[in-house]
C-alpha positions in Angstrom: 38.3 0.0 6.7 36.3 -2.4 4.5 32.6 -2.2 5.3 29.5 -3.5 3.4 26.1 -2.1 4.5 22.7 -3.1 3.1 19.9 -0.6 3.8 16.3 -2.0 3.7 13.2 0.2 3.9 9.4 0.0 3.7 8.9 -3.3 5.3 5.6 -2.3 7.1 3.9 0.3 4.9 4.9 1.4 1.4 7.8 2.0 -1.0 10.1 -0.8 0.1 13.6 -0.5 -1.3 17.2 -1.7 -0.9 20.5 0.2 -1.1 24.0 -1.2 -0.9 27.1 0.7 0.2 30.5 -1.0 -0.2 33.4 1.0 1.4 31.4 4.2 1.1 30.3 3.8 -2.5 26.6 3.4 -3.3 26.9 0.5 -5.8 23.2 -0.3 -6.2 19.8 0.8 -5.1 16.3 -0.1 -6.3 12.6 0.0 -5.4 10.7 -3.1 -4.9 7.7 -1.9 -7.0 9.8 -2.1 -10.1 10.4 -5.8 -9.8 7.0 -6.9 -8.5 5.0 -4.5 -10.8 2.9 -3.1 -8.0 3.0 0.6 -7.6 4.4 1.5 -4.1 4.5 -2.2 -3.3 2.4 -1.7 -0.1 2.9 -4.3 2.6 5.7 -6.1 0.7 9.2 -6.8 1.7 12.3 -5.4 0.0 13.1 -8.9 -1.2 13.7 -8.6 -4.9 15.4 -5.2 -4.6 17.8 -6.6 -2.0 18.4 -9.7 -4.1 19.2 -7.4 -7.1 21.6 -5.2 -5.1 23.7 -8.2 -3.9 23.7 -9.9 -7.3 24.8 -6.7 -9.0 27.7 -6.3 -6.6 28.6 -10.0 -6.9 28.3 -10.6 -3.1 26.4 -13.1 -1.0 24.7 -12.6 2.4 27.8 -13.6 4.3 29.7 -10.6 2.7 27.2 -8.1 4.3 28.6 -6.6 7.5 25.5 -4.6 8.6 21.9 -4.4 7.6 20.5 -0.9 8.4 16.7 -0.2 8.7 15.1 3.3 8.9 12.9 2.7 11.9 13.9 2.6 15.6 12.6 2.2 19.1 11.3 5.5 20.6 11.7 5.9 24.3 8.8 6.8 26.5 11.1 9.4 28.1 11.1 11.4 24.9 8.3 13.7 23.7 7.0 11.9 20.7 4.8 9.3 22.2 3.3 11.7 24.8 2.6 14.3 22.2 0.8 11.7 20.1 -1.3 10.5 23.1 -2.3 14.1 24.0 -3.3 15.2 20.5 -5.2 12.0 19.8 -7.2 12.2 23.1 -10.4 11.7 21.2 -9.3 8.1 20.2 -8.3 6.8 23.7 -7.4 3.3 22.4 -4.8 4.8 20.0 -3.5 7.2 22.7 -3.1 4.5 25.3 -1.5 2.2 22.8 1.2 4.9 22.1 2.0 5.1 25.8 1.8 1.4 26.7 2.8 -0.4 23.5 4.4 2.5 21.6 7.2 0.5 19.8 5.0 -2.3 18.5 5.4 -1.0 14.9 9.1 -1.0 15.2 9.2 -4.6 16.6 6.9 -5.8 13.7 9.2 -4.0 11.2 12.3 -5.7 12.7 10.6 -9.1 12.6 9.5 -8.7 9.0 13.0 -7.6 8.0 14.5 -10.6 9.8 12.1 -12.9 8.0 13.0 -11.3 4.7 16.7 -11.7 5.4 16.2 -15.4 6.1 14.5 -15.8 2.7 17.5 -14.1 1.2 19.8 -16.6 2.8 21.2 -14.6 5.7 22.2 -16.2 9.0 20.6 -13.9 11.6 23.2 -15.0 14.2 26.0 -13.6 12.0 24.6 -10.4 10.6 24.2 -7.1 12.6 20.9 -5.4 12.3 21.1 -1.8 13.2 18.1 0.5 13.5 18.2 4.2 12.6 15.4 6.6 13.5 13.2 7.3 10.4 13.8 11.0 10.2 17.5 10.6 11.0 17.6 8.2 8.0 15.9 11.0 5.9 18.4 13.5 7.2 21.4 11.2 6.4 20.1 10.5 2.9 20.2 14.3 2.2 23.2 15.4 4.1 25.6 12.6 3.4 24.6 12.4 -0.3 24.9 16.1 -0.8 28.7 16.2 -0.7 28.6 19.5 1.2 31.7 20.0 3.3 30.5 23.2 5.0 28.1 23.3 7.9 24.7 22.4 6.3 21.1 23.1 7.4 19.1 19.9 7.3 15.3 19.9 6.7 13.1 16.9 6.6 9.3 17.1 6.1 7.1 14.1 5.4 3.9 12.4 6.6 5.4 10.6 9.7 8.0 8.2 10.7 7.7 6.4 14.1 6.1 9.5 15.7 8.1 12.4 14.2 6.8 14.3 11.1 9.4 17.0 10.7 13.1 17.3 11.4 15.3 20.4 11.7 19.0 19.9 12.3 22.4 20.5 10.8 25.4 18.5 9.6 29.0 19.4 10.4 32.2 17.5 10.1 30.4 14.4 9.1 27.9 14.4 12.0 24.2 15.1 12.2 22.9 17.2 15.0 19.1 17.4 15.8 17.7 20.8 16.7 13.9 20.1 16.8 11.3 17.6 15.7 7.5 17.9 15.4 5.2 14.9 16.0 2.1 13.3 14.7 -0.6 14.6 14.1 1.2 17.9 13.6 2.4 17.0 10.1 2.5 19.4 7.2 3.0 16.4 4.9 0.0 14.7 6.4 -2.2 17.8 5.9 -1.1 17.9 2.2 -1.9 14.2 2.0 -5.4 14.8 3.5 -6.2 17.5 1.0 -4.8 15.2 -1.7 -7.4 12.6 -0.7 -10.2 15.2 -0.6 -9.2 16.3 -4.1 -9.8 12.7 -5.3 -6.3 11.2 -5.4 -4.5 8.6 -3.5 -2.3 9.8 -0.6 1.4 9.0 -1.1 0.8 9.1 -4.8 -1.4 12.0 -5.8 0.4 14.9 -4.1 2.3 15.5 -7.4 -1.1 15.9 -9.1 -2.3 18.4 -6.6 0.9 20.4 -7.1 0.4 20.2 -10.9 -3.2 21.3 -10.5 -2.4 24.3 -8.3 -1.2 26.7 -11.1 -4.6 26.5 -12.7 -6.3 27.9 -9.6 -6.3 31.2 -7.6 -5.0 30.7 -4.0 -6.7 34.0 -2.9 -10.2 32.6 -3.7 -10.2 30.5 -0.5 -8.5 31.0 2.9 -7.1 27.7 4.1 -5.4 29.3 7.2 -7.8 27.6 9.6 -6.2 24.2 8.7 -2.8 24.8 10.3 -0.7 27.5 11.9 2.9 27.9 13.0 3.4 30.0 16.1 5.9 30.1 19.0 8.0 27.6 17.2 5.3 24.9 17.0 3.3 23.6 14.0 -0.3 23.0 15.0 -2.7 21.1 12.6 -6.4 21.7 13.1 -7.5 18.1 13.7 -11.2 19.2 13.5 -10.6 19.1 9.7 -7.5 16.9 8.9 -4.9 14.5 10.1 -7.7 12.6 11.8 -8.1 9.0 12.9 -10.9 6.7 14.2 -14.4 8.1 14.5 -13.4 11.6 13.2 -12.6 10.2 9.7 -14.9 11.0 6.8 -16.1 7.7 5.4 -17.4 6.8 2.0 -18.1 3.4 0.4 -16.5 1.6 3.3 -13.3 3.6 3.2 -12.0 6.0 5.9 -10.1 9.2 4.9 -7.5 11.3 6.6 -9.9 14.3 6.7 -13.2 14.8 8.6 -16.8 15.3 7.7 -16.3 18.9 8.9 -14.0 19.5 6.0 -16.7 18.4 3.6 -19.3 20.6 5.3 -16.9 23.5 4.8 -15.6 22.9 1.2 -18.4 20.8 -0.3 -18.3 17.2 -1.7 -15.0 15.3 -2.3 -13.9 15.6 -5.9 -14.5 12.7 -8.2 -13.2 11.9 -11.7 -10.5 13.4 -13.7 -11.8 16.9 -14.4 -9.8 19.7 -12.7 -12.4 22.5 -12.4 -13.8 25.2 -10.0 -13.6 25.1 -7.0 -11.1 22.2 -6.8 -8.3 23.9 -8.8 -8.6 26.8 -6.3 -8.5 24.4 -3.4 -5.3 22.9 -4.8 -3.8 26.4 -5.2 -4.7 27.4 -1.6 -3.2 24.2 -0.2 0.0 24.7 -2.1 0.2 28.3 -0.9 -0.4 27.4 2.7 2.2 24.5 2.4 4.8 26.9 1.1 4.1 29.6 3.6 4.3 27.3 6.6 7.3 25.3 5.4 9.3 28.6 4.8 8.3 29.9 8.2 9.4 26.8 9.9 12.7 26.7 8.0 13.4 30.4 8.8 12.6 29.8 12.5 14.8 26.8 13.1 17.4 26.9 10.3 17.6 30.6 9.3 20.8 31.4 11.2 22.6 28.4 9.8 21.4 29.1 6.2 22.6 32.8 6.5 25.9 31.5 7.8 26.7 28.9 5.1 23.9 29.0 2.4 23.8 25.2 2.3 20.6 23.2 2.8 20.0 19.5 2.5 16.3 18.5 2.2 14.5 15.1 2.3 11.2 13.5 3.2 8.3 13.2 0.8 7.6 16.9 0.9 11.1 17.6 -0.5 9.7 16.5 -3.9 7.4 19.5 -3.9 9.3 21.3 -6.6 7.3 24.6 -6.2 8.5 24.9 -2.6 12.1 24.1 -3.7 11.8 26.9 -6.3 10.9 29.4 -3.5 13.8 28.2 -1.4 16.5 28.6 -4.0 15.1 32.0 -4.9 16.2 33.3 -1.5 19.4 35.4 -1.7 20.9 33.7 1.4 20.7 30.2 -0.2 23.7 29.2 -2.2 22.7 25.6 -2.9 19.9 23.3 -2.0 20.4 19.6 -2.3 17.2 17.6 -2.5 17.7 13.9 -2.1 16.3 12.5 -5.5 14.5 9.6 -3.8 13.3 11.9 -1.0 10.3 9.8 0.0 10.5 6.6 2.1 12.3 4.6 -0.6 15.3 6.9 0.0 15.5 6.0 3.7 17.2 2.7 2.6 20.1 4.9 1.3 19.9 7.1 4.4 20.0 4.4 6.9 22.9 2.6 5.2 24.8 5.9 4.7 24.3 6.8 8.4 25.6 3.4 9.6 28.5 3.6 7.2 29.6 7.0 8.5 28.9 5.9 12.1 31.5 3.1 11.5 34.1 5.5 10.2 33.5 5.0 6.5 32.3 8.3 4.9 30.1 7.9 1.8 30.5 9.5 -1.6 28.5 12.4 -2.9 25.5 11.3 -4.9 26.3 12.4 -8.5 23.6 10.3 -10.3 20.8 7.8 -9.6 21.6 5.2 -12.3 21.7 2.5 -9.7 19.3 -0.2 -10.9 19.4 -3.2 -13.3 20.7 -2.9 -16.9 20.3 -5.3 -19.8 22.3 -6.2 -22.9 21.2 -6.2 -26.5 21.2 -10.0 -26.3 18.9 -10.0 -23.3 16.6 -7.5 -25.0 16.4 -9.7 -28.2 15.6 -12.7 -26.0 12.8 -10.9 -24.3 11.4 -9.8 -27.7 11.6 -13.4 -29.1 9.5 -14.7 -26.2 6.9 -11.9 -26.1 3.4 -12.8 -27.3 3.1 -9.4 -29.1 5.6 -10.7 -31.7 7.5 -7.4 -31.8 9.1 -6.2 -35.1 12.7 -5.5 -34.2 15.8 -4.2 -35.9 19.3 -3.6 -34.4 20.4 -0.1 -35.3 23.7 1.8 -35.2 24.1 5.5 -34.1 21.2 5.1 -31.8 20.9 8.7 -30.5 21.1 10.1 -34.0 18.4 7.8 -35.4 16.0 8.2 -32.4 16.4 12.0 -32.6 15.2 11.8 -36.3 12.1 9.8 -35.3 11.3 12.4 -32.5 11.7 15.3 -34.9 9.2 13.6 -37.3 6.7 14.0 -34.5 6.7 10.6 -32.8 7.0 9.9 -29.1 9.5 7.2 -28.3 9.9 4.8 -25.4 13.6 5.1 -24.4 15.1 2.2 -22.4 18.8 2.6 -21.8 21.4 1.6 -19.2 20.8 1.2 -15.5 17.4 2.0 -14.2 16.9 5.2 -12.1 16.4 5.1 -8.3 13.6 7.4 -7.2 10.4 8.6 -8.7 11.9 10.6 -11.6 12.7 9.3 -15.1 16.1 10.7 -15.8 16.9 9.2 -19.2 17.0 5.5 -18.5 13.3 4.5 -18.4 11.6 7.4 -20.2 9.0 8.3 -22.8 10.5 11.1 -24.8 9.3 13.5 -27.5 10.5 16.6 -29.4 9.3 19.6 -27.3 9.0 21.8 -30.3 6.4 19.5 -32.0 2.9 20.9 -31.3 0.6 18.6 -29.5 3.2 15.9 -28.6 2.4 16.3 -24.8 -1.3 16.0 -25.3 -0.7 12.9 -27.5 1.4 11.2 -24.8 -1.2 12.1 -22.1 -4.2 10.8 -24.0 -2.9 7.9 -25.9 0.1 6.6 -24.0 0.1 7.7 -20.3 -3.7 7.7 -20.0 -3.4 10.4 -17.3 -5.1 13.7 -16.5 -4.8 16.3 -19.3 -3.5 19.0 -16.9 -0.5 17.1 -15.8 2.7 18.9 -16.9 5.6 17.3 -18.8 9.2 18.1 -18.0 12.3 18.8 -20.0 15.7 17.2 -19.8 18.4 19.4 -21.3 22.1 19.8 -22.0 24.1 21.6 -19.3 25.1 24.1 -22.0 21.4 24.9 -22.7 20.3 25.5 -19.1 21.9 29.0 -18.7 20.0 30.1 -21.9 16.6 28.6 -21.1 16.3 28.9 -17.3 16.2 32.2 -15.4 18.0 30.8 -12.3 21.4 29.1 -12.4 21.3 26.2 -9.9 22.4 22.5 -10.2 19.4 20.4 -11.1 20.5 16.8 -12.1 17.5 15.1 -10.5 14.4 17.1 -11.6 13.8 18.4 -8.0 13.3 22.0 -8.9 11.1 24.1 -11.1 12.5 27.2 -12.8 11.0 30.1 -14.6 11.6 29.8 -18.3 13.0 32.7 -20.4 10.4 34.1 -22.8 12.2 33.0 -26.0 12.3 29.4 -24.9 8.6 29.3 -24.0 7.9 29.4 -27.8 10.9 27.3 -28.7 9.9 24.3 -26.5 6.3 25.0 -25.5 5.5 21.3 -24.8 7.6 21.3 -21.6 6.5 24.7 -20.2 3.8 24.5 -17.6 0.7 26.7 -17.2 2.6 29.1 -14.9 5.6 29.6 -17.2 7.9 27.1 -15.3 9.6 23.9 -16.1 10.8 21.1 -13.8 14.1 20.5 -15.4 16.8 17.9 -15.5 20.1 19.6 -16.4 22.5 16.8 -17.5 26.2 16.6 -17.4 27.7 14.4 -20.1 29.7 12.2 -17.8 26.7 10.9 -15.9 24.8 9.5 -18.9 26.7 9.9 -22.2 24.0 8.3 -24.5 21.2 10.5 -23.1 23.4 13.5 -23.5 24.2 12.4 -27.1 20.5 12.2 -27.9 20.0 15.8 -26.8 23.0 16.9 -28.9 21.4 15.3 -31.9 18.1 17.1 -31.2 20.1 20.3 -31.0 21.6 19.7 -34.4 18.2 19.0 -35.9 16.0 21.7 -34.2 18.4 24.1 -32.5 17.2 23.0 -29.1 19.2 20.6 -26.9 16.1 19.7 -25.0 13.8 16.7 -24.9 10.4 16.2 -23.4 10.9 13.4 -20.7 8.3 11.5 -18.7 8.5 8.2 -17.0 8.2 4.9 -18.9 4.9 3.6 -17.5 1.2 3.9 -17.9 -1.1 5.5 -15.3 -1.2 3.6 -12.0 1.8 1.4 -12.9 5.4 1.6 -11.6 8.2 2.7 -13.9 9.4 -0.1 -16.3 12.3 -2.2 -15.1 13.0 -5.0 -17.5 12.6 -5.4 -21.3 9.5 -7.5 -20.9 7.9 -4.7 -18.8 8.7 -2.3 -21.6 7.2 -4.5 -24.2 4.0 -5.0 -22.1 3.7 -1.3 -21.8 4.5 -0.7 -25.5 1.8 -3.1 -26.7 -0.7 -1.7 -24.1 -0.5 1.8 -25.5 -0.5 3.7 -28.8 3.3 4.0 -28.8 4.8 3.1 -32.2 8.5 3.2 -31.3 10.5 1.6 -28.5 14.3 1.6 -28.3 15.9 -0.8 -25.9 19.7 -0.3 -26.0 20.3 -0.7 -29.8 17.2 -2.7 -30.5 14.4 -0.7 -32.1 10.9 -2.1 -31.8 8.1 -0.8 -34.0 4.4 -1.6 -34.4 3.0 -2.9 -37.7 2.2 0.0 -39.9 5.0 2.2 -38.4 7.7 3.4 -40.9 11.3 2.4 -40.7 12.1 5.4 -43.0 13.3 7.7 -40.3 15.3 5.0 -38.5 17.5 3.7 -41.3 
């Protein structure tokens, strides 16, 4: 059966994206932020991303059979709206609204998507618009993309969807079965987000920073158990401190936060600035420890029997990007394989909703082998962008690109690496990356201070050949998407120190040659020169900006930083004063 499904996410809140399945194959997917150059693209439509997906596939709106959206109407007969009203009793306007007008957000979402579709040229009378519950879309994005054939435990943890915050279920014979959901405000992701705000970062963006800060602290210094508990199969967040709305919010300079003044009375003033010091590093460590403890308790309670039966888990939702939790999960003897949807946050629900609808219509979807699903550019397009750029870039077309870039890296230089189709999801996986030789002392600090302009304690990650992973990492587990941290063997801590974090771990991408041959070839060249088939890899962007999409974005970033080398396909760009010697 021929079927074309376009998934569109994020139309009301953040991280809008589009994903296109044609006959079960994911042919294109992209996040709106990359096109509009606005990180998380809050309150925007997935317009440019949808336009790209259709253009890449060579189709028009009339060729799309179904548009799937990851938000649905929630019946008053189900638990979610009642739970919300009961737990938010102290804000009666919100509580009553959930009961009387509880699907208002869904209707607004649908209307905005319809408006977006009209702008794209769709005839609303001829296209089917099919809603999928938010957490069901998360579940579908992990289960259907995992390729698992056995019965699979499905875990989804995030801030919240319509009302649900957490999903436990299983997949079997191509169908998803729901076991249990938790509802707002009882959200482990929401609690982590509230502490993220207290620690001075933006919710929905800074959670990675809290996770990176945690290894510098001691989780035993402060007991965070009062914030949340899991008992009798229910997660209960203490809304005296966090996951608060209305008058309970802590307010500062006109902004309301997701935590209360009572939290500040307990822990002291909210952190300001970039310094990670006492007591805040210990707070980060305590939050991470509580998060891991509760997530594992919930997983055991609802999914333990299934995991012991088959050893397969599919995980999505923003909290699935917490690589420290994932490390704990795969360390368990009963777990054979954990698949973490690489775009586990809300951007990935475009994939999930489309995959769910495709399977519902009898067209199973392929396993997600890679995320190189965005735009790509030719050498000619790169040269045209260079010719038009006000920075007047110095360019040279080179041969044997991986070999020559490896030589520049070994000479101690970071390089902006722009190759092939842009990645989908938050991780740079060798298409839009800043790269460095991880055996060169100080290269990570140099990228942090002069290029990324980000906090000094943020870790850098390695990408490595699949032949290197068994030597460098203590645990053998597939890791194509940088969704796990691994303990690093002692010898490799000194061989590639720039990509080993404070706690002796690395968040690794383990690459198979078939999925990105040029990226693989670069690491092979590094192996010839240094003995290590590993590269330092971080996203091609500056702090606060989305990852680079087009050549002009890369040039803007290049001229706005201290980078000296940028390679876009086979076009090498250098700054005045940089040497060609190691590139010719």
